[in-house]
PDB file as gemmi writes it, atoms N, CA and C in Angstrom:
CRYST1    1.000    1.000    1.000  90.00  90.00  90.00 P 1                      
ATOM      1  N   UNK A   1     246.322  58.207 180.724  1.00  0.00           N  
ATOM      2  CA  UNK A   1     246.327  59.448 179.986  1.00  0.00           C  
ATOM      3  C   UNK A   1     246.134  60.616 180.947  1.00  0.00           C  
ATOM      4  N   UNK A   2     247.018  61.563 180.898  1.00  0.00           N  
ATOM      5  CA  UNK A   2     246.934  62.711 181.795  1.00  0.00           C  
ATOM      6  C   UNK A   2     246.153  63.828 181.122  1.00  0.00           C  
ATOM      7  N   UNK A   3     245.149  64.308 181.828  1.00  0.00           N  
ATOM      8  CA  UNK A   3     244.332  65.403 181.326  1.00  0.00           C  
ATOM      9  C   UNK A   3     244.432  66.541 182.325  1.00  0.00           C  
ATOM     10  N   UNK A   4     244.930  67.680 181.895  1.00  0.00           N  
ATOM     11  CA  UNK A   4     245.184  68.789 182.799  1.00  0.00           C  
ATOM     12  C   UNK A   4     244.036  69.784 182.895  1.00  0.00           C  
ATOM     13  N   UNK A   5     242.882  69.447 182.337  1.00  0.00           N  
ATOM     14  CA  UNK A   5     241.752  70.362 182.424  1.00  0.00           C  
ATOM     15  C   UNK A   5     241.405  70.608 183.889  1.00  0.00           C  
ATOM     16  N   UNK A   6     241.236  71.873 184.234  1.00  0.00           N  
ATOM     17  CA  UNK A   6     240.886  72.257 185.593  1.00  0.00           C  
ATOM     18  C   UNK A   6     239.455  71.833 185.897  1.00  0.00           C  
ATOM     19  N   UNK A   7     239.281  71.129 187.001  1.00  0.00           N  
ATOM     20  CA  UNK A   7     237.963  70.730 187.478  1.00  0.00           C  
ATOM     21  C   UNK A   7     237.885  71.151 188.940  1.00  0.00           C  
ATOM     22  N   UNK A   8     236.872  71.964 189.257  1.00  0.00           N  
ATOM     23  CA  UNK A   8     236.717  72.452 190.631  1.00  0.00           C  
ATOM     24  C   UNK A   8     235.303  72.187 191.126  1.00  0.00           C  
ATOM     25  N   UNK A   9     235.164  72.115 192.429  1.00  0.00           N  
ATOM     26  CA  UNK A   9     233.852  71.910 193.034  1.00  0.00           C  
ATOM     27  C   UNK A   9     233.185  73.239 193.391  1.00  0.00           C  
ATOM     28  N   UNK A  10     233.884  74.327 193.166  1.00  0.00           N  
ATOM     29  CA  UNK A  10     233.356  75.650 193.477  1.00  0.00           C  
ATOM     30  C   UNK A  10     232.664  76.259 192.263  1.00  0.00           C  
ATOM     31  N   UNK A  11     231.888  77.306 192.518  1.00  0.00           N  
ATOM     32  CA  UNK A  11     231.203  77.991 191.424  1.00  0.00           C  
ATOM     33  C   UNK A  11     232.136  78.949 190.694  1.00  0.00           C  
ATOM     34  N   UNK A  12     233.077  79.523 191.420  1.00  0.00           N  
ATOM     35  CA  UNK A  12     233.994  80.503 190.837  1.00  0.00           C  
ATOM     36  C   UNK A  12     235.426  80.007 190.874  1.00  0.00           C  
ATOM     37  N   UNK A  13     236.194  80.453 189.891  1.00  0.00           N  
ATOM     38  CA  UNK A  13     237.630  80.188 189.849  1.00  0.00           C  
ATOM     39  C   UNK A  13     238.299  81.526 190.117  1.00  0.00           C  
ATOM     40  N   UNK A  14     239.001  81.663 191.238  1.00  0.00           N  
ATOM     41  CA  UNK A  14     239.600  82.954 191.595  1.00  0.00           C  
ATOM     42  C   UNK A  14     240.449  83.535 190.465  1.00  0.00           C  
ATOM     43  N   UNK A  15     240.167  84.812 190.144  1.00  0.00           N  
ATOM     44  CA  UNK A  15     240.938  85.519 189.129  1.00  0.00           C  
ATOM     45  C   UNK A  15     240.571  85.207 187.694  1.00  0.00           C  
ATOM     46  N   UNK A  16     239.550  84.402 187.464  1.00  0.00           N  
ATOM     47  CA  UNK A  16     239.162  84.030 186.099  1.00  0.00           C  
ATOM     48  C   UNK A  16     237.706  84.382 185.847  1.00  0.00           C  
ATOM     49  N   UNK A  17     237.442  84.847 184.653  1.00  0.00           N  
ATOM     50  CA  UNK A  17     236.073  85.070 184.192  1.00  0.00           C  
ATOM     51  C   UNK A  17     235.809  84.041 183.112  1.00  0.00           C  
ATOM     52  N   UNK A  18     234.576  83.595 183.053  1.00  0.00           N  
ATOM     53  CA  UNK A  18     234.247  82.567 182.070  1.00  0.00           C  
ATOM     54  C   UNK A  18     232.808  82.685 181.624  1.00  0.00           C  
ATOM     55  N   UNK A  19     232.544  82.040 180.485  1.00  0.00           N  
ATOM     56  CA  UNK A  19     231.172  81.897 180.014  1.00  0.00           C  
ATOM     57  C   UNK A  19     230.807  80.421 180.092  1.00  0.00           C  
ATOM     58  N   UNK A  20     229.564  80.175 180.385  1.00  0.00           N  
ATOM     59  CA  UNK A  20     229.075  78.801 180.524  1.00  0.00           C  
ATOM     60  C   UNK A  20     228.852  78.188 179.148  1.00  0.00           C  
ATOM     61  N   UNK A  21     229.364  76.984 178.972  1.00  0.00           N  
ATOM     62  CA  UNK A  21     229.123  76.222 177.742  1.00  0.00           C  
ATOM     63  C   UNK A  21     227.936  75.282 177.943  1.00  0.00           C  
ATOM     64  N   UNK A  22     227.968  74.532 179.032  1.00  0.00           N  
ATOM     65  CA  UNK A  22     226.858  73.616 179.304  1.00  0.00           C  
ATOM     66  C   UNK A  22     227.248  72.489 180.237  1.00  0.00           C  
ATOM     67  N   UNK A  23     226.282  71.651 180.523  1.00  0.00           N  
ATOM     68  CA  UNK A  23     226.466  70.526 181.434  1.00  0.00           C  
ATOM     69  C   UNK A  23     227.296  69.431 180.777  1.00  0.00           C  
ATOM     70  N   UNK A  24     228.179  68.843 181.572  1.00  0.00           N  
ATOM     71  CA  UNK A  24     228.949  67.686 181.116  1.00  0.00           C  
ATOM     72  C   UNK A  24     228.923  66.621 182.215  1.00  0.00           C  
ATOM     73  N   UNK A  25     229.101  65.386 181.814  1.00  0.00           N  
ATOM     74  CA  UNK A  25     229.147  64.318 182.801  1.00  0.00           C  
ATOM     75  C   UNK A  25     229.998  63.171 182.291  1.00  0.00           C  
ATOM     76  N   UNK A  26     230.435  62.355 183.214  1.00  0.00           N  
ATOM     77  CA  UNK A  26     231.125  61.109 182.907  1.00  0.00           C  
ATOM     78  C   UNK A  26     230.529  60.041 183.798  1.00  0.00           C  
ATOM     79  N   UNK A  27     230.272  58.880 183.257  1.00  0.00           N  
ATOM     80  CA  UNK A  27     229.627  57.820 184.032  1.00  0.00           C  
ATOM     81  C   UNK A  27     230.331  56.488 183.797  1.00  0.00           C  
ATOM     82  N   UNK A  28     230.339  55.670 184.818  1.00  0.00           N  
ATOM     83  CA  UNK A  28     230.846  54.309 184.697  1.00  0.00           C  
ATOM     84  C   UNK A  28     230.045  53.407 185.628  1.00  0.00           C  
ATOM     85  N   UNK A  29     229.903  52.161 185.243  1.00  0.00           N  
ATOM     86  CA  UNK A  29     229.281  51.148 186.100  1.00  0.00           C  
ATOM     87  C   UNK A  29     230.250  49.987 186.193  1.00  0.00           C  
ATOM     88  N   UNK A  30     230.542  49.598 187.408  1.00  0.00           N  
ATOM     89  CA  UNK A  30     231.534  48.545 187.646  1.00  0.00           C  
ATOM     90  C   UNK A  30     230.925  47.461 188.530  1.00  0.00           C  
ATOM     91  N   UNK A  31     231.480  46.271 188.432  1.00  0.00           N  
ATOM     92  CA  UNK A  31     231.074  45.192 189.336  1.00  0.00           C  
ATOM     93  C   UNK A  31     232.312  44.393 189.725  1.00  0.00           C  
ATOM     94  N   UNK A  32     232.196  43.667 190.810  1.00  0.00           N  
ATOM     95  CA  UNK A  32     233.275  42.801 191.269  1.00  0.00           C  
ATOM     96  C   UNK A  32     232.958  41.362 190.858  1.00  0.00           C  
ATOM     97  N   UNK A  33     234.002  40.535 190.822  1.00  0.00           N  
ATOM     98  CA  UNK A  33     233.793  39.131 190.482  1.00  0.00           C  
ATOM     99  C   UNK A  33     233.185  38.377 191.667  1.00  0.00           C  
ATOM    100  N   UNK A  34     232.751  37.176 191.425  1.00  0.00           N  
ATOM    101  CA  UNK A  34     232.065  36.385 192.442  1.00  0.00           C  
ATOM    102  C   UNK A  34     232.895  36.219 193.714  1.00  0.00           C  
ATOM    103  N   UNK A  35     234.189  35.946 193.559  1.00  0.00           N  
ATOM    104  CA  UNK A  35     235.039  35.725 194.735  1.00  0.00           C  
ATOM    105  C   UNK A  35     235.079  36.971 195.621  1.00  0.00           C  
ATOM    106  N   UNK A  36     235.155  38.155 195.009  1.00  0.00           N  
ATOM    107  CA  UNK A  36     235.173  39.396 195.780  1.00  0.00           C  
ATOM    108  C   UNK A  36     233.846  39.621 196.494  1.00  0.00           C  
ATOM    109  N   UNK A  37     232.755  39.335 195.808  1.00  0.00           N  
ATOM    110  CA  UNK A  37     231.432  39.514 196.404  1.00  0.00           C  
ATOM    111  C   UNK A  37     231.249  38.536 197.565  1.00  0.00           C  
ATOM    112  N   UNK A  38     231.689  37.293 197.376  1.00  0.00           N  
ATOM    113  CA  UNK A  38     231.600  36.290 198.432  1.00  0.00           C  
ATOM    114  C   UNK A  38     232.431  36.719 199.644  1.00  0.00           C  
ATOM    115  N   UNK A  39     233.655  37.169 199.377  1.00  0.00           N  
ATOM    116  CA  UNK A  39     234.526  37.643 200.457  1.00  0.00           C  
ATOM    117  C   UNK A  39     233.930  38.836 201.177  1.00  0.00           C  
ATOM    118  N   UNK A  40     233.292  39.725 200.438  1.00  0.00           N  
ATOM    119  CA  UNK A  40     232.657  40.891 201.043  1.00  0.00           C  
ATOM    120  C   UNK A  40     231.510  40.461 201.951  1.00  0.00           C  
ATOM    121  N   UNK A  41     230.774  39.442 201.531  1.00  0.00           N  
ATOM    122  CA  UNK A  41     229.686  38.927 202.364  1.00  0.00           C  
ATOM    123  C   UNK A  41     230.202  38.387 203.682  1.00  0.00           C  
ATOM    124  N   UNK A  42     231.319  37.656 203.631  1.00  0.00           N  
ATOM    125  CA  UNK A  42     231.926  37.152 204.864  1.00  0.00           C  
ATOM    126  C   UNK A  42     232.418  38.299 205.746  1.00  0.00           C  
ATOM    127  N   UNK A  43     233.053  39.294 205.121  1.00  0.00           N  
ATOM    128  CA  UNK A  43     233.584  40.436 205.859  1.00  0.00           C  
ATOM    129  C   UNK A  43     232.459  41.205 206.538  1.00  0.00           C  
ATOM    130  N   UNK A  44     231.293  41.283 205.896  1.00  0.00           N  
ATOM    131  CA  UNK A  44     230.183  42.039 206.476  1.00  0.00           C  
ATOM    132  C   UNK A  44     229.673  41.410 207.766  1.00  0.00           C  
ATOM    133  N   UNK A  45     229.932  40.124 207.939  1.00  0.00           N  
ATOM    134  CA  UNK A  45     229.504  39.456 209.175  1.00  0.00           C  
ATOM    135  C   UNK A  45     230.384  39.834 210.359  1.00  0.00           C  
ATOM    136  N   UNK A  46     231.652  40.138 210.099  1.00  0.00           N  
ATOM    137  CA  UNK A  46     232.563  40.458 211.203  1.00  0.00           C  
ATOM    138  C   UNK A  46     232.905  41.943 211.274  1.00  0.00           C  
ATOM    139  N   UNK A  47     232.539  42.691 210.235  1.00  0.00           N  
ATOM    140  CA  UNK A  47     232.771  44.133 210.236  1.00  0.00           C  
ATOM    141  C   UNK A  47     234.121  44.500 209.650  1.00  0.00           C  
ATOM    142  N   UNK A  48     234.284  45.771 209.358  1.00  0.00           N  
ATOM    143  CA  UNK A  48     235.534  46.277 208.816  1.00  0.00           C  
ATOM    144  C   UNK A  48     235.404  46.700 207.368  1.00  0.00           C  
ATOM    145  N   UNK A  49     236.472  47.286 206.874  1.00  0.00           N  
ATOM    146  CA  UNK A  49     236.493  47.786 205.499  1.00  0.00           C  
ATOM    147  C   UNK A  49     236.534  46.642 204.500  1.00  0.00           C  
ATOM    148  N   UNK A  50     235.760  46.772 203.439  1.00  0.00           N  
ATOM    149  CA  UNK A  50     235.763  45.792 202.359  1.00  0.00           C  
ATOM    150  C   UNK A  50     236.625  46.396 201.254  1.00  0.00           C  
ATOM    151  N   UNK A  51     237.899  46.046 201.281  1.00  0.00           N  
ATOM    152  CA  UNK A  51     238.898  46.701 200.434  1.00  0.00           C  
ATOM    153  C   UNK A  51     238.645  46.534 198.943  1.00  0.00           C  
ATOM    154  N   UNK A  52     238.093  45.405 198.529  1.00  0.00           N  
ATOM    155  CA  UNK A  52     237.824  45.198 197.105  1.00  0.00           C  
ATOM    156  C   UNK A  52     236.803  46.217 196.600  1.00  0.00           C  
ATOM    157  N   UNK A  53     235.796  46.510 197.410  1.00  0.00           N  
ATOM    158  CA  UNK A  53     234.789  47.484 197.006  1.00  0.00           C  
ATOM    159  C   UNK A  53     235.308  48.908 197.108  1.00  0.00           C  
ATOM    160  N   UNK A  54     236.146  49.177 198.097  1.00  0.00           N  
ATOM    161  CA  UNK A  54     236.772  50.498 198.204  1.00  0.00           C  
ATOM    162  C   UNK A  54     237.614  50.779 196.963  1.00  0.00           C  
ATOM    163  N   UNK A  55     238.381  49.776 196.539  1.00  0.00           N  
ATOM    164  CA  UNK A  55     239.206  49.934 195.337  1.00  0.00           C  
ATOM    165  C   UNK A  55     238.328  50.137 194.103  1.00  0.00           C  
ATOM    166  N   UNK A  56     237.226  49.378 194.011  1.00  0.00           N  
ATOM    167  CA  UNK A  56     236.323  49.509 192.874  1.00  0.00           C  
ATOM    168  C   UNK A  56     235.743  50.927 192.823  1.00  0.00           C  
ATOM    169  N   UNK A  57     235.329  51.473 193.958  1.00  0.00           N  
ATOM    170  CA  UNK A  57     234.749  52.816 193.979  1.00  0.00           C  
ATOM    171  C   UNK A  57     235.789  53.883 193.666  1.00  0.00           C  
ATOM    172  N   UNK A  58     237.007  53.706 194.142  1.00  0.00           N  
ATOM    173  CA  UNK A  58     238.076  54.653 193.834  1.00  0.00           C  
ATOM    174  C   UNK A  58     238.355  54.664 192.334  1.00  0.00           C  
ATOM    175  N   UNK A  59     238.452  53.487 191.752  1.00  0.00           N  
ATOM    176  CA  UNK A  59     238.662  53.379 190.307  1.00  0.00           C  
ATOM    177  C   UNK A  59     237.490  53.987 189.540  1.00  0.00           C  
ATOM    178  N   UNK A  60     236.277  53.727 189.999  1.00  0.00           N  
ATOM    179  CA  UNK A  60     235.088  54.269 189.347  1.00  0.00           C  
ATOM    180  C   UNK A  60     235.095  55.788 189.346  1.00  0.00           C  
ATOM    181  N   UNK A  61     235.480  56.400 190.446  1.00  0.00           N  
ATOM    182  CA  UNK A  61     235.553  57.871 190.514  1.00  0.00           C  
ATOM    183  C   UNK A  61     236.578  58.408 189.523  1.00  0.00           C  
ATOM    184  N   UNK A  62     237.740  57.747 189.441  1.00  0.00           N  
ATOM    185  CA  UNK A  62     238.786  58.187 188.514  1.00  0.00           C  
ATOM    186  C   UNK A  62     238.317  58.077 187.065  1.00  0.00           C  
ATOM    187  N   UNK A  63     237.648  56.979 186.726  1.00  0.00           N  
ATOM    188  CA  UNK A  63     237.145  56.776 185.367  1.00  0.00           C  
ATOM    189  C   UNK A  63     236.074  57.813 185.040  1.00  0.00           C  
ATOM    190  N   UNK A  64     235.134  58.034 185.960  1.00  0.00           N  
ATOM    191  CA  UNK A  64     234.062  59.007 185.735  1.00  0.00           C  
ATOM    192  C   UNK A  64     234.637  60.415 185.558  1.00  0.00           C  
ATOM    193  N   UNK A  65     235.631  60.781 186.355  1.00  0.00           N  
ATOM    194  CA  UNK A  65     236.248  62.102 186.250  1.00  0.00           C  
ATOM    195  C   UNK A  65     237.003  62.253 184.934  1.00  0.00           C  
ATOM    196  N   UNK A  66     237.692  61.216 184.505  1.00  0.00           N  
ATOM    197  CA  UNK A  66     238.392  61.253 183.217  1.00  0.00           C  
ATOM    198  C   UNK A  66     237.397  61.424 182.068  1.00  0.00           C  
ATOM    199  N   UNK A  67     236.286  60.725 182.131  1.00  0.00           N  
ATOM    200  CA  UNK A  67     235.263  60.840 181.082  1.00  0.00           C  
ATOM    201  C   UNK A  67     234.617  62.226 181.095  1.00  0.00           C  
ATOM    202  N   UNK A  68     234.438  62.807 182.275  1.00  0.00           N  
ATOM    203  CA  UNK A  68     233.923  64.171 182.386  1.00  0.00           C  
ATOM    204  C   UNK A  68     234.860  65.140 181.673  1.00  0.00           C  
ATOM    205  N   UNK A  69     236.156  65.013 181.929  1.00  0.00           N  
ATOM    206  CA  UNK A  69     237.142  65.885 181.282  1.00  0.00           C  
ATOM    207  C   UNK A  69     237.109  65.719 179.762  1.00  0.00           C  
ATOM    208  N   UNK A  70     236.991  64.496 179.289  1.00  0.00           N  
ATOM    209  CA  UNK A  70     236.938  64.249 177.840  1.00  0.00           C  
ATOM    210  C   UNK A  70     235.707  64.888 177.217  1.00  0.00           C  
ATOM    211  N   UNK A  71     234.564  64.783 177.886  1.00  0.00           N  
ATOM    212  CA  UNK A  71     233.344  65.404 177.370  1.00  0.00           C  
ATOM    213  C   UNK A  71     233.484  66.917 177.325  1.00  0.00           C  
ATOM    214  N   UNK A  72     234.073  67.505 178.351  1.00  0.00           N  
ATOM    215  CA  UNK A  72     234.299  68.953 178.368  1.00  0.00           C  
ATOM    216  C   UNK A  72     235.272  69.350 177.258  1.00  0.00           C  
ATOM    217  N   UNK A  73     236.289  68.535 177.023  1.00  0.00           N  
ATOM    218  CA  UNK A  73     237.246  68.793 175.953  1.00  0.00           C  
ATOM    219  C   UNK A  73     236.593  68.791 174.579  1.00  0.00           C  
ATOM    220  N   UNK A  74     235.620  67.908 174.373  1.00  0.00           N  
ATOM    221  CA  UNK A  74     234.892  67.866 173.097  1.00  0.00           C  
ATOM    222  C   UNK A  74     234.133  69.166 172.843  1.00  0.00           C  
ATOM    223  N   UNK A  75     233.780  69.864 173.927  1.00  0.00           N  
ATOM    224  CA  UNK A  75     233.073  71.144 173.812  1.00  0.00           C  
ATOM    225  C   UNK A  75     234.038  72.325 173.778  1.00  0.00           C  
ATOM    226  N   UNK A  76     235.343  72.028 173.744  1.00  0.00           N  
ATOM    227  CA  UNK A  76     236.390  73.043 173.747  1.00  0.00           C  
ATOM    228  C   UNK A  76     236.373  73.876 175.031  1.00  0.00           C  
ATOM    229  N   UNK A  77     236.010  73.257 176.129  1.00  0.00           N  
ATOM    230  CA  UNK A  77     235.969  73.934 177.421  1.00  0.00           C  
ATOM    231  C   UNK A  77     237.381  74.096 177.978  1.00  0.00           C  
ATOM    232  N   UNK A  78     237.552  75.104 178.812  1.00  0.00           N  
ATOM    233  CA  UNK A  78     238.816  75.316 179.508  1.00  0.00           C  
ATOM    234  C   UNK A  78     238.801  74.725 180.912  1.00  0.00           C  
ATOM    235  N   UNK A  79     237.607  74.553 181.475  1.00  0.00           N  
ATOM    236  CA  UNK A  79     237.484  74.060 182.843  1.00  0.00           C  
ATOM    237  C   UNK A  79     236.077  73.539 183.076  1.00  0.00           C  
ATOM    238  N   UNK A  80     235.911  72.876 184.209  1.00  0.00           N  
ATOM    239  CA  UNK A  80     234.595  72.440 184.669  1.00  0.00           C  
ATOM    240  C   UNK A  80     234.429  72.969 186.091  1.00  0.00           C  
ATOM    241  N   UNK A  81     233.316  73.660 186.324  1.00  0.00           N  
ATOM    242  CA  UNK A  81     233.015  74.183 187.662  1.00  0.00           C  
ATOM    243  C   UNK A  81     231.843  73.406 188.257  1.00  0.00           C  
ATOM    244  N   UNK A  82     231.695  73.527 189.572  1.00  0.00           N  
ATOM    245  CA  UNK A  82     230.588  72.894 190.306  1.00  0.00           C  
ATOM    246  C   UNK A  82     230.532  71.378 190.096  1.00  0.00           C  
ATOM    247  N   UNK A  83     231.703  70.730 190.014  1.00  0.00           N  
ATOM    248  CA  UNK A  83     231.746  69.291 189.802  1.00  0.00           C  
ATOM    249  C   UNK A  83     231.254  68.572 191.063  1.00  0.00           C  
ATOM    250  N   UNK A  84     230.476  67.544 190.839  1.00  0.00           N  
ATOM    251  CA  UNK A  84     229.961  66.700 191.909  1.00  0.00           C  
ATOM    252  C   UNK A  84     230.027  65.247 191.476  1.00  0.00           C  
ATOM    253  N   UNK A  85     230.046  64.359 192.479  1.00  0.00           N  
ATOM    254  CA  UNK A  85     229.931  62.925 192.233  1.00  0.00           C  
ATOM    255  C   UNK A  85     228.580  62.452 192.745  1.00  0.00           C  
ATOM    256  N   UNK A  86     228.029  61.471 192.081  1.00  0.00           N  
ATOM    257  CA  UNK A  86     226.840  60.782 192.559  1.00  0.00           C  
ATOM    258  C   UNK A  86     227.078  59.303 192.307  1.00  0.00           C  
ATOM    259  N   UNK A  87     226.501  58.472 193.139  1.00  0.00           N  
ATOM    260  CA  UNK A  87     226.684  57.035 192.943  1.00  0.00           C  
ATOM    261  C   UNK A  87     225.422  56.295 193.347  1.00  0.00           C  
ATOM    262  N   UNK A  88     225.317  55.088 192.851  1.00  0.00           N  
ATOM    263  CA  UNK A  88     224.176  54.246 193.185  1.00  0.00           C  
ATOM    264  C   UNK A  88     224.492  52.792 192.939  1.00  0.00           C  
ATOM    265  N   UNK A  89     223.779  51.951 193.631  1.00  0.00           N  
ATOM    266  CA  UNK A  89     223.966  50.514 193.529  1.00  0.00           C  
ATOM    267  C   UNK A  89     222.965  49.931 192.539  1.00  0.00           C  
ATOM    268  N   UNK A  90     223.428  48.947 191.778  1.00  0.00           N  
ATOM    269  CA  UNK A  90     222.565  48.256 190.820  1.00  0.00           C  
ATOM    270  C   UNK A  90     222.673  46.759 191.091  1.00  0.00           C  
ATOM    271  N   UNK A  91     221.570  46.133 191.362  1.00  0.00           N  
ATOM    272  CA  UNK A  91     221.511  44.675 191.559  1.00  0.00           C  
ATOM    273  C   UNK A  91     222.449  44.176 192.655  1.00  0.00           C  
ATOM    274  N   UNK A  92     222.770  45.020 193.598  1.00  0.00           N  
ATOM    275  CA  UNK A  92     223.542  44.586 194.760  1.00  0.00           C  
ATOM    276  C   UNK A  92     225.044  44.502 194.583  1.00  0.00           C  
ATOM    277  N   UNK A  93     225.537  44.101 193.408  1.00  0.00           N  
ATOM    278  CA  UNK A  93     226.981  43.935 193.251  1.00  0.00           C  
ATOM    279  C   UNK A  93     227.575  44.861 192.194  1.00  0.00           C  
ATOM    280  N   UNK A  94     226.764  45.763 191.648  1.00  0.00           N  
ATOM    281  CA  UNK A  94     227.272  46.737 190.674  1.00  0.00           C  
ATOM    282  C   UNK A  94     227.115  48.139 191.256  1.00  0.00           C  
ATOM    283  N   UNK A  95     228.022  48.995 190.882  1.00  0.00           N  
ATOM    284  CA  UNK A  95     228.014  50.369 191.372  1.00  0.00           C  
ATOM    285  C   UNK A  95     228.193  51.324 190.202  1.00  0.00           C  
ATOM    286  N   UNK A  96     227.317  52.311 190.095  1.00  0.00           N  
ATOM    287  CA  UNK A  96     227.463  53.363 189.091  1.00  0.00           C  
ATOM    288  C   UNK A  96     227.975  54.622 189.774  1.00  0.00           C  
ATOM    289  N   UNK A  97     228.906  55.282 189.128  1.00  0.00           N  
ATOM    290  CA  UNK A  97     229.427  56.550 189.615  1.00  0.00           C  
ATOM    291  C   UNK A  97     229.339  57.555 188.483  1.00  0.00           C  
ATOM    292  N   UNK A  98     228.798  58.719 188.789  1.00  0.00           N  
ATOM    293  CA  UNK A  98     228.662  59.799 187.820  1.00  0.00           C  
ATOM    294  C   UNK A  98     229.409  61.013 188.356  1.00  0.00           C  
ATOM    295  N   UNK A  99     230.230  61.613 187.497  1.00  0.00           N  
ATOM    296  CA  UNK A  99     230.844  62.915 187.791  1.00  0.00           C  
ATOM    297  C   UNK A  99     230.150  63.915 186.871  1.00  0.00           C  
ATOM    298  N   UNK A 100     229.630  65.007 187.422  1.00  0.00           N  
ATOM    299  CA  UNK A 100     228.937  65.969 186.585  1.00  0.00           C  
ATOM    300  C   UNK A 100     229.286  67.398 187.017  1.00  0.00           C  
ATOM    301  N   UNK A 101     229.161  68.308 186.076  1.00  0.00           N  
ATOM    302  CA  UNK A 101     229.470  69.701 186.362  1.00  0.00           C  
ATOM    303  C   UNK A 101     229.139  70.570 185.164  1.00  0.00           C  
ATOM    304  N   UNK A 102     229.624  71.823 185.198  1.00  0.00           N  
ATOM    305  CA  UNK A 102     229.346  72.783 184.150  1.00  0.00           C  
ATOM    306  C   UNK A 102     230.629  73.118 183.409  1.00  0.00           C  
ATOM    307  N   UNK A 103     230.654  72.868 182.113  1.00  0.00           N  
ATOM    308  CA  UNK A 103     231.815  73.197 181.285  1.00  0.00           C  
ATOM    309  C   UNK A 103     231.817  74.712 181.020  1.00  0.00           C  
ATOM    310  N   UNK A 104     233.009  75.309 181.120  1.00  0.00           N  
ATOM    311  CA  UNK A 104     233.123  76.753 180.918  1.00  0.00           C  
ATOM    312  C   UNK A 104     234.303  77.070 180.005  1.00  0.00           C  
ATOM    313  N   UNK A 105     234.222  78.250 179.381  1.00  0.00           N  
ATOM    314  CA  UNK A 105     235.289  78.770 178.504  1.00  0.00           C  
ATOM    315  C   UNK A 105     235.762  80.085 179.100  1.00  0.00           C  
ATOM    316  N   UNK A 106     237.083  80.219 179.313  1.00  0.00           N  
ATOM    317  CA  UNK A 106     237.632  81.446 179.889  1.00  0.00           C  
ATOM    318  C   UNK A 106     237.482  82.613 178.918  1.00  0.00           C  
ATOM    319  N   UNK A 107     237.158  83.772 179.443  1.00  0.00           N  
ATOM    320  CA  UNK A 107     237.111  85.016 178.679  1.00  0.00           C  
ATOM    321  C   UNK A 107     237.989  86.012 179.406  1.00  0.00           C  
ATOM    322  N   UNK A 108     238.918  86.621 178.700  1.00  0.00           N  
ATOM    323  CA  UNK A 108     239.840  87.577 179.342  1.00  0.00           C  
ATOM    324  C   UNK A 108     239.875  88.882 178.595  1.00  0.00           C  
TER     325      UNK A 108                                                      
END                                                                             
């Protein structure tokens, strides 16, 4: 699903004035299957990128950002400013990713 809501990491959107609606966020927690975790353990012994986890984190960011946009849309926002990502590990093989920011409504 394509969502065209503007999301920026800056505080201001050049040429636009807006009023703040409020905080919005999108969160997801993902884990890999046993085979991926086992393979990652082997890879950690010899070094290098663990592609299964890189893919999981990339997907997690996309899901969290999509959920952020949906939450902002529920508030009838036109954009989200000051967007940030945060992540954390849970039980070693799970990863949570949160996208958060401030939903705004354009005023012209």
